[in-house]
PDB file with SEQRES, HELIX, SHEET and CRYST1 records, atoms N, CA, C and O in Angstrom:
SEQRES   1 A   83  MET ARG LEU THR ALA SER GLN ARG ALA LYS LEU PRO PRO          
SEQRES   2 A   83  SER ALA PHE VAL TYR PRO SER ARG ARG ALA TYR PRO VAL          
SEQRES   3 A   83  PRO THR LYS ALA GLN ALA ALA LYS ALA GLY ILE SER GLU          
SEQRES   4 A   83  ALA GLN ARG LEU ARG MET HIS ARG SER ALA LEU SER ARG          
SEQRES   5 A   83  ALA ALA GLN ARG GLN THR SER GLY THR TYR ALA THR VAL          
SEQRES   6 A   83  ALA ARG LYS VAL ASN ALA ARG SER PRO VAL THR PRO GLY          
SEQRES   7 A   83  ARG SER VAL ARG ARG                                          
HELIX    1 AA1 ALA A    5  LYS A   10  1                                   6    
HELIX    2 AA2 PRO A   13  ALA A   15  5                                   3    
HELIX    3 AA3 LYS A   29  ALA A   35  1                                   7    
HELIX    4 AA4 GLU A   39  GLN A   55  1                                  17    
HELIX    5 AA5 SER A   59  ARG A   72  1                                  14    
SHEET    1 AA1 2 PHE A  16  TYR A  18  0                                        
SHEET    2 AA1 2 ALA A  23  PRO A  25 -1                                        
CRYST1    1.000    1.000    1.000  90.00  90.00  90.00 P 1           1          
ATOM      1  N   MET A   1       0.836  -1.173   0.000  1.00  0.00           N  
ATOM      2  CA  MET A   1       0.000   0.000   0.000  1.00  0.00           C  
ATOM      3  C   MET A   1       0.884   1.239   0.000  1.00  0.00           C  
ATOM      4  O   MET A   1       1.850   1.337   0.757  1.00  0.00           O  
ATOM      5  N   ARG A   2       0.535   2.168  -0.854  1.00  0.00           N  
ATOM      6  CA  ARG A   2       1.293   3.408  -0.938  1.00  0.00           C  
ATOM      7  C   ARG A   2       0.957   4.336   0.219  1.00  0.00           C  
ATOM      8  O   ARG A   2      -0.064   4.177   0.888  1.00  0.00           O  
ATOM      9  N   LEU A   3       1.808   5.277   0.434  1.00  0.00           N  
ATOM     10  CA  LEU A   3       1.592   6.297   1.448  1.00  0.00           C  
ATOM     11  C   LEU A   3       0.548   7.284   0.922  1.00  0.00           C  
ATOM     12  O   LEU A   3       0.700   7.822  -0.175  1.00  0.00           O  
ATOM     13  N   THR A   4      -0.498   7.521   1.694  1.00  0.00           N  
ATOM     14  CA  THR A   4      -1.531   8.462   1.248  1.00  0.00           C  
ATOM     15  C   THR A   4      -1.062   9.896   1.506  1.00  0.00           C  
ATOM     16  O   THR A   4      -0.121  10.134   2.262  1.00  0.00           O  
ATOM     17  N   ALA A   5      -1.733  10.824   0.868  1.00  0.00           N  
ATOM     18  CA  ALA A   5      -1.382  12.237   1.027  1.00  0.00           C  
ATOM     19  C   ALA A   5      -1.560  12.684   2.470  1.00  0.00           C  
ATOM     20  O   ALA A   5      -0.753  13.461   2.981  1.00  0.00           O  
ATOM     21  N   SER A   6      -2.609  12.202   3.133  1.00  0.00           N  
ATOM     22  CA  SER A   6      -2.827  12.625   4.524  1.00  0.00           C  
ATOM     23  C   SER A   6      -1.770  12.017   5.449  1.00  0.00           C  
ATOM     24  O   SER A   6      -1.345  12.670   6.402  1.00  0.00           O  
ATOM     25  N   GLN A   7      -1.339  10.776   5.185  1.00  0.00           N  
ATOM     26  CA  GLN A   7      -0.278  10.173   6.002  1.00  0.00           C  
ATOM     27  C   GLN A   7       1.025  10.938   5.808  1.00  0.00           C  
ATOM     28  O   GLN A   7       1.730  11.220   6.777  1.00  0.00           O  
ATOM     29  N   ARG A   8       1.346  11.272   4.569  1.00  0.00           N  
ATOM     30  CA  ARG A   8       2.577  12.013   4.287  1.00  0.00           C  
ATOM     31  C   ARG A   8       2.546  13.388   4.941  1.00  0.00           C  
ATOM     32  O   ARG A   8       3.558  13.851   5.467  1.00  0.00           O  
ATOM     33  N   ALA A   9       1.382  14.044   4.911  1.00  0.00           N  
ATOM     34  CA  ALA A   9       1.247  15.372   5.515  1.00  0.00           C  
ATOM     35  C   ALA A   9       1.407  15.322   7.030  1.00  0.00           C  
ATOM     36  O   ALA A   9       1.848  16.298   7.637  1.00  0.00           O  
ATOM     37  N   LYS A  10       1.054  14.194   7.646  1.00  0.00           N  
ATOM     38  CA  LYS A  10       1.160  14.060   9.099  1.00  0.00           C  
ATOM     39  C   LYS A  10       2.591  13.816   9.568  1.00  0.00           C  
ATOM     40  O   LYS A  10       2.885  13.961  10.755  1.00  0.00           O  
ATOM     41  N   LEU A  11       3.487  13.444   8.647  1.00  0.00           N  
ATOM     42  CA  LEU A  11       4.880  13.195   9.028  1.00  0.00           C  
ATOM     43  C   LEU A  11       5.597  14.519   9.296  1.00  0.00           C  
ATOM     44  O   LEU A  11       5.426  15.479   8.545  1.00  0.00           O  
ATOM     45  N   PRO A  12       6.394  14.573  10.358  1.00  0.00           N  
ATOM     46  CA  PRO A  12       7.154  15.800  10.627  1.00  0.00           C  
ATOM     47  C   PRO A  12       8.323  15.915   9.643  1.00  0.00           C  
ATOM     48  O   PRO A  12       8.721  14.916   9.045  1.00  0.00           O  
ATOM     49  N   PRO A  13       8.871  17.102   9.471  1.00  0.00           N  
ATOM     50  CA  PRO A  13      10.004  17.270   8.560  1.00  0.00           C  
ATOM     51  C   PRO A  13      11.193  16.357   8.898  1.00  0.00           C  
ATOM     52  O   PRO A  13      11.936  15.958   8.002  1.00  0.00           O  
ATOM     53  N   SER A  14      11.374  16.031  10.166  1.00  0.00           N  
ATOM     54  CA  SER A  14      12.501  15.177  10.554  1.00  0.00           C  
ATOM     55  C   SER A  14      12.346  13.740  10.069  1.00  0.00           C  
ATOM     56  O   SER A  14      13.292  12.960  10.174  1.00  0.00           O  
ATOM     57  N   ALA A  15      11.185  13.369   9.543  1.00  0.00           N  
ATOM     58  CA  ALA A  15      10.961  12.017   9.033  1.00  0.00           C  
ATOM     59  C   ALA A  15      11.479  11.853   7.607  1.00  0.00           C  
ATOM     60  O   ALA A  15      11.434  10.753   7.056  1.00  0.00           O  
ATOM     61  N   PHE A  16      11.963  12.920   7.013  1.00  0.00           N  
ATOM     62  CA  PHE A  16      12.438  12.892   5.636  1.00  0.00           C  
ATOM     63  C   PHE A  16      13.960  13.000   5.596  1.00  0.00           C  
ATOM     64  O   PHE A  16      14.572  13.615   6.470  1.00  0.00           O  
ATOM     65  N   VAL A  17      14.563  12.395   4.574  1.00  0.00           N  
ATOM     66  CA  VAL A  17      16.015  12.485   4.413  1.00  0.00           C  
ATOM     67  C   VAL A  17      16.393  13.933   4.097  1.00  0.00           C  
ATOM     68  O   VAL A  17      17.371  14.457   4.629  1.00  0.00           O  
ATOM     69  N   TYR A  18      15.613  14.572   3.230  1.00  0.00           N  
ATOM     70  CA  TYR A  18      15.825  15.983   2.889  1.00  0.00           C  
ATOM     71  C   TYR A  18      14.600  16.762   3.375  1.00  0.00           C  
ATOM     72  O   TYR A  18      13.638  16.920   2.622  1.00  0.00           O  
ATOM     73  N   PRO A  19      14.617  17.255   4.632  1.00  0.00           N  
ATOM     74  CA  PRO A  19      13.439  17.895   5.231  1.00  0.00           C  
ATOM     75  C   PRO A  19      12.949  19.137   4.493  1.00  0.00           C  
ATOM     76  O   PRO A  19      11.742  19.371   4.433  1.00  0.00           O  
ATOM     77  N   SER A  20      13.846  19.936   3.934  1.00  0.00           N  
ATOM     78  CA  SER A  20      13.409  21.167   3.272  1.00  0.00           C  
ATOM     79  C   SER A  20      12.585  20.879   2.023  1.00  0.00           C  
ATOM     80  O   SER A  20      11.699  21.656   1.666  1.00  0.00           O  
ATOM     81  N   ARG A  21      12.878  19.758   1.356  1.00  0.00           N  
ATOM     82  CA  ARG A  21      12.117  19.374   0.160  1.00  0.00           C  
ATOM     83  C   ARG A  21      11.055  18.332   0.469  1.00  0.00           C  
ATOM     84  O   ARG A  21      10.234  18.007  -0.388  1.00  0.00           O  
ATOM     85  N   ARG A  22      11.067  17.799   1.711  1.00  0.00           N  
ATOM     86  CA  ARG A  22      10.183  16.697   2.118  1.00  0.00           C  
ATOM     87  C   ARG A  22      10.323  15.528   1.148  1.00  0.00           C  
ATOM     88  O   ARG A  22       9.334  14.945   0.704  1.00  0.00           O  
ATOM     89  N   ALA A  23      11.570  15.202   0.832  1.00  0.00           N  
ATOM     90  CA  ALA A  23      11.873  14.119  -0.101  1.00  0.00           C  
ATOM     91  C   ALA A  23      12.387  12.907   0.661  1.00  0.00           C  
ATOM     92  O   ALA A  23      13.029  13.046   1.702  1.00  0.00           O  
ATOM     93  N   TYR A  24      12.104  11.724   0.143  1.00  0.00           N  
ATOM     94  CA  TYR A  24      12.525  10.444   0.702  1.00  0.00           C  
ATOM     95  C   TYR A  24      12.048  10.267   2.149  1.00  0.00           C  
ATOM     96  O   TYR A  24      12.845  10.388   3.079  1.00  0.00           O  
ATOM     97  N   PRO A  25      10.762   9.983   2.345  1.00  0.00           N  
ATOM     98  CA  PRO A  25      10.273   9.751   3.711  1.00  0.00           C  
ATOM     99  C   PRO A  25      10.852   8.468   4.294  1.00  0.00           C  
ATOM    100  O   PRO A  25      10.744   7.400   3.691  1.00  0.00           O  
ATOM    101  N   VAL A  26      11.465   8.576   5.464  1.00  0.00           N  
ATOM    102  CA  VAL A  26      12.059   7.448   6.180  1.00  0.00           C  
ATOM    103  C   VAL A  26      11.733   7.630   7.663  1.00  0.00           C  
ATOM    104  O   VAL A  26      12.618   7.963   8.451  1.00  0.00           O  
ATOM    105  N   PRO A  27      10.464   7.415   8.055  1.00  0.00           N  
ATOM    106  CA  PRO A  27      10.066   7.700   9.430  1.00  0.00           C  
ATOM    107  C   PRO A  27      10.543   6.647  10.432  1.00  0.00           C  
ATOM    108  O   PRO A  27      10.778   5.491  10.078  1.00  0.00           O  
ATOM    109  N   THR A  28      10.678   7.070  11.676  1.00  0.00           N  
ATOM    110  CA  THR A  28      10.950   6.138  12.767  1.00  0.00           C  
ATOM    111  C   THR A  28       9.639   5.434  13.114  1.00  0.00           C  
ATOM    112  O   THR A  28       8.585   5.777  12.578  1.00  0.00           O  
ATOM    113  N   LYS A  29       9.708   4.449  14.011  1.00  0.00           N  
ATOM    114  CA  LYS A  29       8.490   3.742  14.421  1.00  0.00           C  
ATOM    115  C   LYS A  29       7.489   4.699  15.052  1.00  0.00           C  
ATOM    116  O   LYS A  29       6.296   4.631  14.756  1.00  0.00           O  
ATOM    117  N   ALA A  30       7.959   5.581  15.910  1.00  0.00           N  
ATOM    118  CA  ALA A  30       7.073   6.523  16.594  1.00  0.00           C  
ATOM    119  C   ALA A  30       6.430   7.503  15.609  1.00  0.00           C  
ATOM    120  O   ALA A  30       5.235   7.782  15.699  1.00  0.00           O  
ATOM    121  N   GLN A  31       7.217   8.017  14.679  1.00  0.00           N  
ATOM    122  CA  GLN A  31       6.683   8.953  13.692  1.00  0.00           C  
ATOM    123  C   GLN A  31       5.635   8.266  12.816  1.00  0.00           C  
ATOM    124  O   GLN A  31       4.597   8.849  12.501  1.00  0.00           O  
ATOM    125  N   ALA A  32       5.919   7.025  12.430  1.00  0.00           N  
ATOM    126  CA  ALA A  32       4.980   6.277  11.588  1.00  0.00           C  
ATOM    127  C   ALA A  32       3.677   5.997  12.335  1.00  0.00           C  
ATOM    128  O   ALA A  32       2.593   6.112  11.763  1.00  0.00           O  
ATOM    129  N   ALA A  33       3.782   5.636  13.599  1.00  0.00           N  
ATOM    130  CA  ALA A  33       2.588   5.343  14.391  1.00  0.00           C  
ATOM    131  C   ALA A  33       1.695   6.581  14.510  1.00  0.00           C  
ATOM    132  O   ALA A  33       0.473   6.475  14.404  1.00  0.00           O  
ATOM    133  N   LYS A  34       2.291   7.737  14.727  1.00  0.00           N  
ATOM    134  CA  LYS A  34       1.511   8.979  14.839  1.00  0.00           C  
ATOM    135  C   LYS A  34       0.819   9.333  13.524  1.00  0.00           C  
ATOM    136  O   LYS A  34      -0.245   9.952  13.529  1.00  0.00           O  
ATOM    137  N   ALA A  35       1.422   8.942  12.396  1.00  0.00           N  
ATOM    138  CA  ALA A  35       0.848   9.247  11.080  1.00  0.00           C  
ATOM    139  C   ALA A  35      -0.107   8.159  10.602  1.00  0.00           C  
ATOM    140  O   ALA A  35      -0.709   8.290   9.536  1.00  0.00           O  
ATOM    141  N   GLY A  36      -0.253   7.084  11.381  1.00  0.00           N  
ATOM    142  CA  GLY A  36      -1.153   6.001  10.990  1.00  0.00           C  
ATOM    143  C   GLY A  36      -0.574   5.070   9.949  1.00  0.00           C  
ATOM    144  O   GLY A  36      -1.305   4.526   9.123  1.00  0.00           O  
ATOM    145  N   ILE A  37       0.741   4.882   9.983  1.00  0.00           N  
ATOM    146  CA  ILE A  37       1.433   4.032   9.020  1.00  0.00           C  
ATOM    147  C   ILE A  37       1.805   2.722   9.708  1.00  0.00           C  
ATOM    148  O   ILE A  37       2.368   2.735  10.803  1.00  0.00           O  
ATOM    149  N   SER A  38       1.495   1.596   9.078  1.00  0.00           N  
ATOM    150  CA  SER A  38       1.810   0.291   9.669  1.00  0.00           C  
ATOM    151  C   SER A  38       3.315   0.032   9.590  1.00  0.00           C  
ATOM    152  O   SER A  38       4.029   0.687   8.831  1.00  0.00           O  
ATOM    153  N   GLU A  39       3.783  -0.930  10.382  1.00  0.00           N  
ATOM    154  CA  GLU A  39       5.207  -1.276  10.392  1.00  0.00           C  
ATOM    155  C   GLU A  39       5.642  -1.826   9.033  1.00  0.00           C  
ATOM    156  O   GLU A  39       6.717  -1.483   8.542  1.00  0.00           O  
ATOM    157  N   ALA A  40       4.824  -2.665   8.433  1.00  0.00           N  
ATOM    158  CA  ALA A  40       5.172  -3.218   7.121  1.00  0.00           C  
ATOM    159  C   ALA A  40       5.264  -2.109   6.070  1.00  0.00           C  
ATOM    160  O   ALA A  40       6.154  -2.120   5.220  1.00  0.00           O  
ATOM    161  N   GLN A  41       4.349  -1.168   6.137  1.00  0.00           N  
ATOM    162  CA  GLN A  41       4.363  -0.058   5.203  1.00  0.00           C  
ATOM    163  C   GLN A  41       5.596   0.822   5.433  1.00  0.00           C  
ATOM    164  O   GLN A  41       6.199   1.314   4.480  1.00  0.00           O  
ATOM    165  N   ARG A  42       5.958   1.013   6.685  1.00  0.00           N  
ATOM    166  CA  ARG A  42       7.138   1.828   7.014  1.00  0.00           C  
ATOM    167  C   ARG A  42       8.403   1.205   6.439  1.00  0.00           C  
ATOM    168  O   ARG A  42       9.249   1.908   5.886  1.00  0.00           O  
ATOM    169  N   LEU A  43       8.533  -0.110   6.568  1.00  0.00           N  
ATOM    170  CA  LEU A  43       9.724  -0.783   6.053  1.00  0.00           C  
ATOM    171  C   LEU A  43       9.752  -0.768   4.518  1.00  0.00           C  
ATOM    172  O   LEU A  43      10.824  -0.679   3.920  1.00  0.00           O  
ATOM    173  N   ARG A  44       8.580  -0.856   3.885  1.00  0.00           N  
ATOM    174  CA  ARG A  44       8.519  -0.738   2.425  1.00  0.00           C  
ATOM    175  C   ARG A  44       8.953   0.657   1.984  1.00  0.00           C  
ATOM    176  O   ARG A  44       9.598   0.813   0.948  1.00  0.00           O  
ATOM    177  N   MET A  45       8.596   1.670   2.775  1.00  0.00           N  
ATOM    178  CA  MET A  45       9.013   3.036   2.455  1.00  0.00           C  
ATOM    179  C   MET A  45      10.529   3.167   2.500  1.00  0.00           C  
ATOM    180  O   MET A  45      11.121   3.869   1.681  1.00  0.00           O  
ATOM    181  N   HIS A  46      11.156   2.492   3.456  1.00  0.00           N  
ATOM    182  CA  HIS A  46      12.614   2.534   3.565  1.00  0.00           C  
ATOM    183  C   HIS A  46      13.249   1.902   2.330  1.00  0.00           C  
ATOM    184  O   HIS A  46      14.175   2.464   1.746  1.00  0.00           O  
ATOM    185  N   ARG A  47      12.743   0.721   1.932  1.00  0.00           N  
ATOM    186  CA  ARG A  47      13.283   0.056   0.742  1.00  0.00           C  
ATOM    187  C   ARG A  47      13.040   0.902  -0.509  1.00  0.00           C  
ATOM    188  O   ARG A  47      13.902   0.986  -1.384  1.00  0.00           O  
ATOM    189  N   SER A  48      11.880   1.518  -0.587  1.00  0.00           N  
ATOM    190  CA  SER A  48      11.544   2.356  -1.729  1.00  0.00           C  
ATOM    191  C   SER A  48      12.470   3.566  -1.818  1.00  0.00           C  
ATOM    192  O   SER A  48      12.898   3.944  -2.908  1.00  0.00           O  
ATOM    193  N   ALA A  49      12.775   4.168  -0.681  1.00  0.00           N  
ATOM    194  CA  ALA A  49      13.679   5.327  -0.666  1.00  0.00           C  
ATOM    195  C   ALA A  49      15.056   4.931  -1.181  1.00  0.00           C  
ATOM    196  O   ALA A  49      15.674   5.672  -1.945  1.00  0.00           O  
ATOM    197  N   LEU A  50      15.536   3.760  -0.764  1.00  0.00           N  
ATOM    198  CA  LEU A  50      16.830   3.288  -1.250  1.00  0.00           C  
ATOM    199  C   LEU A  50      16.788   3.019  -2.748  1.00  0.00           C  
ATOM    200  O   LEU A  50      17.724   3.363  -3.470  1.00  0.00           O  
ATOM    201  N   SER A  51      15.726   2.416  -3.207  1.00  0.00           N  
ATOM    202  CA  SER A  51      15.580   2.105  -4.618  1.00  0.00           C  
ATOM    203  C   SER A  51      15.554   3.369  -5.470  1.00  0.00           C  
ATOM    204  O   SER A  51      16.233   3.454  -6.494  1.00  0.00           O  
ATOM    205  N   ARG A  52      14.762   4.352  -5.036  1.00  0.00           N  
ATOM    206  CA  ARG A  52      14.686   5.603  -5.787  1.00  0.00           C  
ATOM    207  C   ARG A  52      16.019   6.337  -5.785  1.00  0.00           C  
ATOM    208  O   ARG A  52      16.394   6.933  -6.795  1.00  0.00           O  
ATOM    209  N   ALA A  53      16.733   6.304  -4.684  1.00  0.00           N  
ATOM    210  CA  ALA A  53      18.047   6.959  -4.613  1.00  0.00           C  
ATOM    211  C   ALA A  53      19.036   6.265  -5.545  1.00  0.00           C  
ATOM    212  O   ALA A  53      19.851   6.928  -6.186  1.00  0.00           O  
ATOM    213  N   ALA A  54      18.971   4.949  -5.625  1.00  0.00           N  
ATOM    214  CA  ALA A  54      19.870   4.208  -6.518  1.00  0.00           C  
ATOM    215  C   ALA A  54      19.540   4.500  -7.982  1.00  0.00           C  
ATOM    216  O   ALA A  54      20.444   4.568  -8.815  1.00  0.00           O  
ATOM    217  N   GLN A  55      18.282   4.672  -8.299  1.00  0.00           N  
ATOM    218  CA  GLN A  55      17.875   4.960  -9.672  1.00  0.00           C  
ATOM    219  C   GLN A  55      18.363   6.317 -10.136  1.00  0.00           C  
ATOM    220  O   GLN A  55      18.573   6.532 -11.329  1.00  0.00           O  
ATOM    221  N   ARG A  56      18.544   7.225  -9.207  1.00  0.00           N  
ATOM    222  CA  ARG A  56      19.032   8.558  -9.568  1.00  0.00           C  
ATOM    223  C   ARG A  56      20.485   8.533  -9.984  1.00  0.00           C  
ATOM    224  O   ARG A  56      20.966   9.471 -10.619  1.00  0.00           O  
ATOM    225  N   GLN A  57      21.191   7.471  -9.635  1.00  0.00           N  
ATOM    226  CA  GLN A  57      22.603   7.284  -9.978  1.00  0.00           C  
ATOM    227  C   GLN A  57      23.471   8.432  -9.481  1.00  0.00           C  
ATOM    228  O   GLN A  57      24.405   8.862 -10.157  1.00  0.00           O  
ATOM    229  N   THR A  58      23.150   8.914  -8.305  1.00  0.00           N  
ATOM    230  CA  THR A  58      23.931   9.970  -7.671  1.00  0.00           C  
ATOM    231  C   THR A  58      24.489   9.390  -6.384  1.00  0.00           C  
ATOM    232  O   THR A  58      23.730   9.128  -5.450  1.00  0.00           O  
ATOM    233  N   SER A  59      25.775   9.189  -6.315  1.00  0.00           N  
ATOM    234  CA  SER A  59      26.371   8.523  -5.157  1.00  0.00           C  
ATOM    235  C   SER A  59      26.098   9.286  -3.864  1.00  0.00           C  
ATOM    236  O   SER A  59      25.887   8.665  -2.822  1.00  0.00           O  
ATOM    237  N   GLY A  60      26.097  10.596  -3.907  1.00  0.00           N  
ATOM    238  CA  GLY A  60      25.847  11.379  -2.708  1.00  0.00           C  
ATOM    239  C   GLY A  60      24.445  11.171  -2.182  1.00  0.00           C  
ATOM    240  O   GLY A  60      24.246  11.047  -0.973  1.00  0.00           O  
ATOM    241  N   THR A  61      23.479  11.131  -3.067  1.00  0.00           N  
ATOM    242  CA  THR A  61      22.093  10.911  -2.660  1.00  0.00           C  
ATOM    243  C   THR A  61      21.940   9.524  -2.060  1.00  0.00           C  
ATOM    244  O   THR A  61      21.347   9.377  -0.991  1.00  0.00           O  
ATOM    245  N   TYR A  62      22.466   8.505  -2.730  1.00  0.00           N  
ATOM    246  CA  TYR A  62      22.311   7.140  -2.239  1.00  0.00           C  
ATOM    247  C   TYR A  62      22.981   6.975  -0.879  1.00  0.00           C  
ATOM    248  O   TYR A  62      22.409   6.356   0.019  1.00  0.00           O  
ATOM    249  N   ALA A  63      24.175   7.516  -0.716  1.00  0.00           N  
ATOM    250  CA  ALA A  63      24.897   7.386   0.557  1.00  0.00           C  
ATOM    251  C   ALA A  63      24.127   8.068   1.690  1.00  0.00           C  
ATOM    252  O   ALA A  63      24.064   7.541   2.800  1.00  0.00           O  
ATOM    253  N   THR A  64      23.551   9.216   1.418  1.00  0.00           N  
ATOM    254  CA  THR A  64      22.788   9.944   2.423  1.00  0.00           C  
ATOM    255  C   THR A  64      21.542   9.170   2.831  1.00  0.00           C  
ATOM    256  O   THR A  64      21.248   9.037   4.018  1.00  0.00           O  
ATOM    257  N   VAL A  65      20.811   8.658   1.840  1.00  0.00           N  
ATOM    258  CA  VAL A  65      19.597   7.890   2.122  1.00  0.00           C  
ATOM    259  C   VAL A  65      19.957   6.598   2.851  1.00  0.00           C  
ATOM    260  O   VAL A  65      19.267   6.216   3.797  1.00  0.00           O  
ATOM    261  N   ALA A  66      21.017   5.924   2.432  1.00  0.00           N  
ATOM    262  CA  ALA A  66      21.425   4.665   3.065  1.00  0.00           C  
ATOM    263  C   ALA A  66      21.776   4.868   4.534  1.00  0.00           C  
ATOM    264  O   ALA A  66      21.422   4.039   5.372  1.00  0.00           O  
ATOM    265  N   ARG A  67      22.463   5.954   4.855  1.00  0.00           N  
ATOM    266  CA  ARG A  67      22.802   6.251   6.248  1.00  0.00           C  
ATOM    267  C   ARG A  67      21.541   6.411   7.092  1.00  0.00           C  
ATOM    268  O   ARG A  67      21.453   5.866   8.192  1.00  0.00           O  
ATOM    269  N   LYS A  68      20.571   7.152   6.580  1.00  0.00           N  
ATOM    270  CA  LYS A  68      19.343   7.407   7.321  1.00  0.00           C  
ATOM    271  C   LYS A  68      18.530   6.119   7.476  1.00  0.00           C  
ATOM    272  O   LYS A  68      17.980   5.867   8.548  1.00  0.00           O  
ATOM    273  N   VAL A  69      18.448   5.305   6.428  1.00  0.00           N  
ATOM    274  CA  VAL A  69      17.703   4.047   6.495  1.00  0.00           C  
ATOM    275  C   VAL A  69      18.372   3.091   7.478  1.00  0.00           C  
ATOM    276  O   VAL A  69      17.683   2.452   8.274  1.00  0.00           O  
ATOM    277  N   ASN A  70      19.689   2.981   7.440  1.00  0.00           N  
ATOM    278  CA  ASN A  70      20.401   2.104   8.375  1.00  0.00           C  
ATOM    279  C   ASN A  70      20.163   2.523   9.817  1.00  0.00           C  
ATOM    280  O   ASN A  70      20.082   1.677  10.707  1.00  0.00           O  
ATOM    281  N   ALA A  71      20.054   3.807  10.046  1.00  0.00           N  
ATOM    282  CA  ALA A  71      19.833   4.294  11.406  1.00  0.00           C  
ATOM    283  C   ALA A  71      18.412   4.024  11.891  1.00  0.00           C  
ATOM    284  O   ALA A  71      18.178   3.918  13.095  1.00  0.00           O  
ATOM    285  N   ARG A  72      17.459   3.912  10.960  1.00  0.00           N  
ATOM    286  CA  ARG A  72      16.053   3.798  11.354  1.00  0.00           C  
ATOM    287  C   ARG A  72      15.418   2.445  11.086  1.00  0.00           C  
ATOM    288  O   ARG A  72      14.270   2.227  11.474  1.00  0.00           O  
ATOM    289  N   SER A  73      16.120   1.536  10.442  1.00  0.00           N  
ATOM    290  CA  SER A  73      15.547   0.218  10.127  1.00  0.00           C  
ATOM    291  C   SER A  73      16.190  -0.849  10.989  1.00  0.00           C  
ATOM    292  O   SER A  73      17.383  -0.785  11.287  1.00  0.00           O  
ATOM    293  N   PRO A  74      15.390  -1.838  11.390  1.00  0.00           N  
ATOM    294  CA  PRO A  74      15.998  -2.970  12.094  1.00  0.00           C  
ATOM    295  C   PRO A  74      16.828  -3.765  11.097  1.00  0.00           C  
ATOM    296  O   PRO A  74      16.338  -4.148  10.034  1.00  0.00           O  
ATOM    297  N   VAL A  75      18.065  -4.005  11.438  1.00  0.00           N  
ATOM    298  CA  VAL A  75      18.964  -4.725  10.538  1.00  0.00           C  
ATOM    299  C   VAL A  75      19.439  -5.988  11.233  1.00  0.00           C  
ATOM    300  O   VAL A  75      19.748  -5.976  12.424  1.00  0.00           O  
ATOM    301  N   THR A  76      19.494  -7.067  10.485  1.00  0.00           N  
ATOM    302  CA  THR A  76      20.010  -8.308  11.023  1.00  0.00           C  
ATOM    303  C   THR A  76      21.468  -8.101  11.423  1.00  0.00           C  
ATOM    304  O   THR A  76      22.215  -7.469  10.676  1.00  0.00           O  
ATOM    305  N   PRO A  77      21.901  -8.615  12.586  1.00  0.00           N  
ATOM    306  CA  PRO A  77      23.283  -8.436  12.999  1.00  0.00           C  
ATOM    307  C   PRO A  77      24.251  -8.904  11.908  1.00  0.00           C  
ATOM    308  O   PRO A  77      24.094  -9.981  11.335  1.00  0.00           O  
ATOM    309  N   GLY A  78      25.238  -8.079  11.644  1.00  0.00           N  
ATOM    310  CA  GLY A  78      26.235  -8.421  10.643  1.00  0.00           C  
ATOM    311  C   GLY A  78      25.845  -7.987   9.232  1.00  0.00           C  
ATOM    312  O   GLY A  78      26.638  -8.126   8.301  1.00  0.00           O  
ATOM    313  N   ARG A  79      24.625  -7.459   9.067  1.00  0.00           N  
ATOM    314  CA  ARG A  79      24.187  -7.013   7.742  1.00  0.00           C  
ATOM    315  C   ARG A  79      23.746  -5.567   7.820  1.00  0.00           C  
ATOM    316  O   ARG A  79      23.174  -5.134   8.819  1.00  0.00           O  
ATOM    317  N   SER A  80      24.012  -4.835   6.776  1.00  0.00           N  
ATOM    318  CA  SER A  80      23.523  -3.468   6.684  1.00  0.00           C  
ATOM    319  C   SER A  80      23.338  -3.150   5.220  1.00  0.00           C  
ATOM    320  O   SER A  80      23.748  -3.921   4.352  1.00  0.00           O  
ATOM    321  N   VAL A  81      22.730  -2.031   4.946  1.00  0.00           N  
ATOM    322  CA  VAL A  81      22.546  -1.596   3.583  1.00  0.00           C  
ATOM    323  C   VAL A  81      23.897  -1.169   3.060  1.00  0.00           C  
ATOM    324  O   VAL A  81      24.643  -0.483   3.759  1.00  0.00           O  
ATOM    325  N   ARG A  82      24.229  -1.567   1.832  1.00  0.00           N  
ATOM    326  CA  ARG A  82      25.532  -1.178   1.297  1.00  0.00           C  
ATOM    327  C   ARG A  82      25.562   0.332   1.084  1.00  0.00           C  
ATOM    328  O   ARG A  82      24.545   0.957   0.783  1.00  0.00           O  
ATOM    329  N   ARG A  83      26.725   0.888   1.244  1.00  0.00           N  
ATOM    330  CA  ARG A  83      26.852   2.330   1.106  1.00  0.00           C  
ATOM    331  C   ARG A  83      27.651   2.677  -0.111  1.00  0.00           C  
ATOM    332  O   ARG A  83      27.865   3.856  -0.393  1.00  0.00           O  
TER     333      ARG A  83                                                      
END                                                                             
């Protein structure tokens, strides 16, 4: 399920990788809960943000998004998103 406009509007600026543009939403569990976003949907948003950053083929964008996703996603010990 995609993020609805009302759910996106309920996210604070700190839930985005680029807050001034409100680009690449990567909310924490608490931020997602306040916006009415399920845990599965939140994790899909994280994967989607990484995918979109990789498609842009801009190393700076991908590295920035990957850092934020790694900080906010549960990662299996010994594994992380490549940077």
